[in-house]
N, C-alpha and C positions, 0 to 999 in steps of 0.2 A: 785795560784789563778793569776788572771789579773794582780795585783800591783806587785806581786814577779817576775811575768815574764817580765813586763815594766821595772823593777829595773834591772834585769838580762840584758836585751836587751840594755839598757843604758849603763851598765858597759862594754859591750862586752862580757860577758858570754856565750851568747846564739846567734847562727848564724840563726837559722831558729825556728819558731815556728809552730805546726800543734796541733790545737785545737781539742781536743776530745769530751768536754763536756763544758757546762759554769753552774756555780751556782751563786746565788745571795742573798743579803739579806732580810730576810723577817722578819716580827713580828710575833713571835711564841707566843700562849697563851694555857692555858689548855684546854683540850678537851670541845667543848660544848661553849667556850668562855664566861665562866659566868660573866665576867667583862664587857663583851660587847665593847671589843677593837676594834674600826673600822679603825683606821689609825695612822699616825705618831704623831699628836698632843695629841693623846690618852696617849703616853708616859709621857707627862707632867702633867698628872692628880695625884692628891695629895692622891687619894684613891688607887692606883696601886701600888705595888712592882714591880720595873722594874730593870732588869739586862742588862747589857751590857758587851761585852768583851774588856779589855785593849788594846787600839791600839798600845802599845809599844809591846805587846806580840803575839796578834792574827790578823790574816789577816781580819777576819770579824769586828775586833774592829777597824782596820785602815778603811774599807769601810762603817761603822756605822759614825765614827766621819768626814769622807769626805761627806756622806749624809746629815748629820747633818749640817754642815758648822758653821755657826756663832752661833748657838745655841747649839753646842756641850758642852761648860762650864756650861751653865744652865743643860743639861740633866746628865753631869757627876756628877754635886752637887746633883742631885734629885735621881740618882740610888740607890736602897737598897744594891746592891753588884756588884762589878766590878770584873770579873774572867779573867783568863790568857788564857783559851779555850773554844772554841764554844762547845766542849761536857760537859764541867762543867756547861755552861749556861743551856742546854738542860736538863741535870740530876736534877738541882735544880727545873726547871718548871714542868718536870715529876713528882716529887715529892711533888709539891704543895708550895715549899718553896717561890716561886715568882709568880705573876702573868702573866708577858710578859718577853720577851726576844728579842734581834736581834739576829739572826741565819741564817746559810746559809739553803736555801731551801731544799738543799739534807741533811741536818741533822735531819730535822723534822720527816720524817717516818721512822729513827731509834730508835725513843723513844715511848713509850706508853703513853696514856693520853695527847698527845699535838698535835695543829693543827697550821696550818699559814693561 
C-alpha cells in the first residue's frame, strides 16, 4: 500500500516504485444497505455496529485513522470491534455481526453479501 511504500522510500529501502494498481478505503455495508449508511458521519450513529481495523496492525486501519483525523478517538471509542486485518472485518460484515466497516475497495468483491 501507499503508506508502506512511502515509509520504505524514506528509509532508503526502495529505489524505484512502479505502481500497478491502486486501492482505497471505502465504507462497506451489508448487501442492500439495510441501515441506509450514506457517508462518513453515519459511522458515528448510535444505531450502527461499526468495525475498523487496528491502525497499529493493518494498513487500512492506518488509512482510516488518517482520513478520520481529529475524530479518530471518537470513532475508536464507538466501534463495536477493532480487528487486526481487513479480511476479518469483511468476514464479520459478511456474517452480519456488524453493520458497517472500513475496508479496501479491492476487498469488498471477495465477500458475499457486502457492498460499498
